[in-house]
MARKOL-540838 format. One line per field, with one value per residue: residue in three letters; x, y negated, z of N, C-alpha, C, O in turn. Coordinates in pm, 1 decimal, padded with zeros to 6 digits. Atoms other than C-alpha are relative to their C-alpha. Layout:
<sites>
aa	ALA,... $
nc1	X,... $
nc2	Y,... $
nc3	Z,... $
cac1	X,... $
cac2	Y,... $
cac3	Z,... $
cc1	X,... $
cc2	Y,... $
cc3	Z,... $
oc1	X,... $
oc2	Y,... $
oc3	Z,... $
</sites>
This chain:
<sites>
aa	MET,ASN,ASN,LYS,HIS,GLN,SER,SER,GLY,MET,LYS,LYS,VAL,LEU,LYS,GLN,LEU,ASN,LYS,GLN,GLY,VAL,LEU,LEU,HIS,LYS,THR,LYS,LYS,GLY,ALA,PHE,LEU,ARG,HIS,PRO,ASP,ALA,GLU,GLU,GLN,TYR,LEU,MET,HIS,TYR,SER,GLU,ARG,ALA,ILE,HIS,GLU,VAL,ARG,ARG,TRP,ALA,LYS,ARG,ASN,LEU,GLY,ILE,GLU,VAL,LYS,PHE $
nc1	00092.9,-00070.2,00061.7,00007.6,00137.7,00072.5,00075.3,-00004.3,00116.1,-00032.8,-00091.7,00080.9,00074.9,-00094.1,-00043.9,00107.5,00004.9,-00117.5,00029.6,00095.7,-00067.7,-00003.3,-00136.0,-00014.9,-00107.2,-00019.8,-00026.8,-00057.6,00095.1,00095.7,-00025.3,00102.0,00043.4,00032.5,00029.0,00023.1,00141.9,00072.2,00015.8,-00071.8,-00092.1,00042.6,-00106.2,00037.2,-00093.5,-00016.1,00063.2,00110.9,00121.9,00001.4,00037.1,00134.9,-00004.5,-00070.4,00091.7,00104.6,-00060.7,-00018.6,00130.6,00058.5,-00076.9,-00045.3,00104.0,-00047.9,00022.6,-00123.2,00029.7,-00087.5 $
nc2	-00025.4,-00079.1,00029.3,-00114.2,-00047.9,00017.1,-00122.7,-00050.9,00056.9,00136.1,-00012.0,-00032.1,00120.5,00097.5,-00049.3,00029.7,00144.4,00037.4,-00030.4,00101.0,00128.2,00072.2,00019.8,-00020.7,00082.3,-00044.6,00096.1,-00063.7,-00089.6,-00057.2,00036.1,00075.0,-00055.6,00108.7,-00035.2,00125.2,00025.6,00007.9,00134.4,00011.6,-00107.9,-00073.0,-00042.1,-00131.3,-00080.2,-00131.5,-00102.4,-00076.8,00081.9,00106.8,-00052.5,00045.2,00144.2,00018.1,-00043.8,00102.3,00115.3,-00032.7,-00003.8,00134.2,00096.3,-00052.2,-00081.3,-00135.5,-00098.5,-00068.3,-00129.3,-00033.8 $
nc3	-00107.5,-00098.9,-00128.6,-00089.5,-00009.9,00125.1,00026.0,00136.7,00068.5,00041.5,00112.8,00117.5,00036.4,00055.2,00129.8,00094.7,00019.3,00077.3,00139.6,00047.2,00012.2,-00126.9,-00048.4,-00142.9,-00055.5,-00137.9,-00106.1,-00117.6,-00065.5,00093.9,00138.9,00071.6,00128.0,00092.0,00139.0,00072.5,00023.4,-00126.7,-00053.0,-00126.2,-00033.1,-00118.5,-00089.7,-00051.6,-00076.4,00061.2,-00082.0,00056.9,-00009.9,00100.0,00131.8,00035.4,00029.0,00126.7,00104.9,00009.4,00066.2,00141.6,00065.3,00000.8,00078.3,00128.1,00060.9,00024.3,-00106.7,-00038.1,-00062.0,-00112.7 $
cac1	00600.9,00822.1,00577.7,00561.4,00181.9,00043.2,-00226.4,-00230.9,-00578.3,-00448.9,-00168.4,-00427.9,-00634.2,-00329.1,-00218.3,-00557.3,-00553.9,-00202.9,-00321.3,-00594.8,-00338.5,-00367.0,-00042.2,00075.1,00279.7,00421.6,00421.5,00555.0,00236.2,00053.0,00015.6,-00171.1,-00371.5,-00389.7,-00534.0,-00538.6,-00915.1,-01008.9,-01140.5,-00971.2,-00679.4,-00707.8,-00477.7,-00480.7,-00315.0,-00200.9,-00422.8,-00696.2,-00963.9,-00867.2,-00962.8,-01331.0,-01254.5,-01009.7,-01263.2,-01528.0,-01290.5,-01214.0,-01580.7,-01685.3,-01401.6,-01299.8,-01610.0,-01421.6,-01504.8,-01207.0,-01230.9,-01089.1 $
cac2	01129.3,01247.4,01202.0,01426.2,01452.3,01494.1,01744.1,01964.3,01831.6,01474.9,01585.7,01730.9,01410.9,01189.7,01409.6,01369.2,00993.0,00968.8,01133.9,00868.4,00585.8,00489.5,00343.2,00441.3,00175.9,00317.9,00115.3,00184.7,00352.1,00455.6,00349.8,00104.5,00250.3,00017.0,00044.2,-00225.9,-00185.2,-00179.1,-00492.6,-00419.7,-00218.5,00031.9,00084.7,00451.4,00688.5,01038.9,01221.1,01474.3,01226.2,00975.0,01204.9,01109.9,00737.0,00765.1,00960.2,00696.4,00416.2,00594.5,00649.2,00293.8,00106.5,00337.0,00546.0,00876.5,01186.9,01328.5,01698.7,01837.3 $
cac3	06835.7,07110.6,07396.1,07697.2,07709.0,07361.0,07277.9,06971.0,06889.0,06878.1,06646.5,06407.8,06415.4,06353.5,06063.5,05895.7,05950.7,05810.1,05488.5,05463.6,05482.6,05849.4,05982.9,06330.7,06515.8,06837.4,07157.0,07502.2,07628.4,07313.5,06953.3,06732.9,06446.6,06148.2,05800.2,05530.6,05478.2,05848.7,06014.5,06346.3,06474.8,06756.1,07054.7,07150.1,07392.0,07304.4,07553.2,07481.0,07592.4,07323.9,07035.4,07044.7,07051.8,06760.9,06555.1,06632.6,06525.7,06197.8,06119.0,06208.9,06036.3,05752.1,05689.9,05710.3,05911.9,06100.5,06182.5,06503.2 $
cc1	00065.4,-00053.8,-00013.6,-00139.7,-00074.4,-00066.4,00013.2,-00118.4,00026.7,00097.6,-00075.6,-00075.6,00092.7,00051.5,-00103.9,-00007.7,00118.1,-00021.4,-00096.2,00061.7,00002.5,00144.1,00002.1,00121.3,00013.5,00027.3,00055.2,-00093.7,-00100.2,00038.5,-00115.8,-00030.4,-00043.9,-00025.5,-00028.6,-00147.2,-00079.7,-00005.3,00081.0,00097.0,-00043.0,00122.3,-00042.6,00110.2,00001.2,-00072.4,-00115.2,-00129.3,-00012.5,-00046.9,-00136.8,-00000.6,00069.6,-00089.6,-00111.5,00052.5,00013.3,-00133.0,-00059.0,00073.8,00039.1,-00104.1,00044.1,-00029.7,00130.4,-00040.5,00098.7,00012.7 $
cc2	00093.1,-00031.3,00126.5,00061.4,-00030.7,00132.5,00042.6,-00052.9,-00140.7,00002.6,00028.0,-00122.6,-00102.5,00042.1,-00030.2,-00149.5,-00048.5,00026.0,-00102.4,-00139.8,-00082.6,-00006.0,00010.6,-00080.1,00032.1,-00117.4,00076.4,00103.1,00065.2,-00035.5,-00083.6,00074.2,-00116.9,00057.0,-00130.5,-00034.0,-00018.4,-00144.8,-00020.4,00116.2,00062.8,00040.9,00129.6,00058.2,00139.6,00111.5,00068.5,-00082.2,-00102.5,00047.6,-00052.6,-00147.6,-00027.7,00040.9,-00102.4,-00123.8,00025.1,-00000.5,-00140.5,-00093.5,00048.3,00081.9,00142.0,00086.9,00072.4,00127.6,00027.6,00149.7 $
cc3	00101.2,00138.8,00082.3,00001.1,-00129.2,-00034.5,-00145.5,-00080.2,-00049.8,-00117.2,-00128.7,-00050.0,-00064.9,-00137.5,-00107.1,-00029.3,-00082.9,-00148.6,-00060.5,-00008.6,00126.6,00048.4,00151.1,00047.0,00147.0,00092.9,00119.1,00062.5,-00092.9,-00141.5,-00052.7,-00129.2,-00086.8,-00138.5,-00074.0,-00019.3,00128.8,00048.7,00127.3,00016.4,00131.9,00080.3,00065.7,00086.3,-00061.4,00075.3,-00074.3,00001.1,-00111.5,-00136.9,-00043.6,-00038.9,-00133.9,-00116.0,-00020.8,-00072.4,-00150.7,-00075.0,-00013.1,-00094.5,-00138.7,-00072.8,-00031.3,00121.0,00026.0,00071.8,00111.6,00012.2 $
oc1	00035.0,00022.2,-00028.2,-00153.8,-00138.2,-00001.0,00042.8,-00107.5,-00015.3,00089.9,-00041.6,-00083.5,00057.5,00077.0,-00069.6,-00027.8,00104.5,00023.2,-00095.4,-00005.3,00036.0,00213.4,-00086.9,00234.5,-00073.9,00094.7,00078.2,-00047.5,-00190.8,00155.9,-00229.7,00060.7,-00127.7,00034.7,-00094.1,-00182.1,-00194.6,00088.2,00128.2,00078.3,-00126.6,00215.2,-00143.9,00225.3,-00086.9,-00047.5,-00158.4,-00212.5,-00123.6,-00072.5,-00152.9,-00066.2,00027.2,-00093.3,-00152.5,-00017.5,-00016.1,-00140.1,-00115.5,00009.9,00053.5,-00092.5,-00008.6,-00024.5,00190.7,-00112.1,00212.2,00082.3 $
oc2	00212.3,-00069.0,00236.3,00183.7,-00135.2,00236.6,-00039.0,-00072.8,-00176.9,-00082.6,-00026.2,-00147.1,-00161.8,-00043.3,-00070.3,-00189.6,-00140.6,-00052.6,-00124.1,-00234.0,-00201.0,00095.6,-00041.5,-00049.6,-00002.0,-00213.8,00197.1,00205.7,00134.0,-00032.4,-00070.0,00116.0,-00197.8,00156.4,-00218.7,-00151.9,-00062.4,-00222.2,-00131.0,00223.3,00007.8,00099.9,00133.9,00015.1,00173.4,00228.8,00024.2,-00068.7,-00143.2,-00034.7,-00095.3,-00186.5,-00116.1,-00027.1,-00127.1,-00181.7,-00062.5,-00047.9,-00174.5,-00168.6,-00032.9,00103.9,00203.9,00040.8,00127.1,00123.7,-00020.3,00198.7 $
oc3	00107.5,00228.0,00028.4,00001.2,-00141.7,-00040.1,-00232.8,-00201.2,-00159.7,-00205.8,-00233.9,-00170.3,-00166.9,-00222.4,-00218.3,-00144.0,-00163.4,-00232.2,-00181.6,-00051.1,00121.5,00052.5,00218.4,00009.5,00226.7,00056.6,00111.7,00112.3,-00045.8,-00178.3,-00007.9,-00200.6,-00047.0,-00179.2,-00018.5,-00025.6,00123.6,00028.4,00153.7,-00041.4,00203.6,00025.2,00135.5,00081.3,-00140.5,00047.7,-00180.8,-00088.7,-00145.4,-00224.8,-00157.9,-00135.5,-00208.4,-00218.5,-00134.2,-00155.5,-00232.0,-00188.4,-00117.0,-00168.3,-00230.2,-00193.3,-00123.7,00235.1,-00066.3,00171.9,00109.6,00101.2 $
</sites>
């Protein structure tokens, strides 16, 4: 994760998701979040605004609460 604009809050969220088994596949402008049990994958950006959407995706598809 060598991005220029990445918030510390997003790093905390991604660390928690990584412990739950979520795979992070980097793309040119963001990353795909994938989990074997999830019905859909999620394309995210590393900005501060994306934290809420990532937490919503995790709760809806995986049933886990991600703290920030």
